[in-house]
C-alpha angles and dihedrals in degrees: 000000000000123000090254092054092048092051092045091050091049094049090044094049093048090049090052092047089049094050093045094049093048095052099066094248118227092194118139093185134009129171134159126196120205113222117223113257095352094286126122104206117208091235092049100097112190109222125187124189108208125192112216116191098186142047097237134116117265135182118246123209135173128208133211124195107196141167135222086262087080105111102206137059094226141037133217118209129175116206132193127194119200128192123237088263091055098256115147105243101177140354122188142157119235129199119201135171123234099172137028103263094216102042101024091230115152111248099201132084115272146079141248109005100334126083137172131206135177123208131190117242101173122007097196111010117184109232093191097179139032118253148068112330120193117217117188126195122196128181111233103185099129088247122101095216121034111199118210102035106117104168139018118199142176131208131184120194136188 
């Protein structure tokens, strides 16, 4: 990563933190995992262990931080949600758009080469028991190595 990319990443990260902290966040959980060298490998499953202390419904979102090096306008992600006992509760494929397919313009928030988007996975997921849920995200783009995906994140809100 060049010095410019590091500085841009730092400024972008601080901006996101400032915006999130000033919004009175209703997040129960938020975690972001940086991908080595800006590539999301097909075999690099992103797994999040989420502690849920109630039995209410919550919304689940995932984040992608990506660069102009990403070669497609869309992304396909498969997600799985497992109960605290390990039972598979849901498995779905999600298609989302990162760039305008006609113009190539990035649709996320950001500047320079780095952009960030959040997508809804489950608007009202029923967490029926307390405990540690596992949520897995897997890229499904028919390419073993996706260039331009820097970070994959997960957020759960009230």
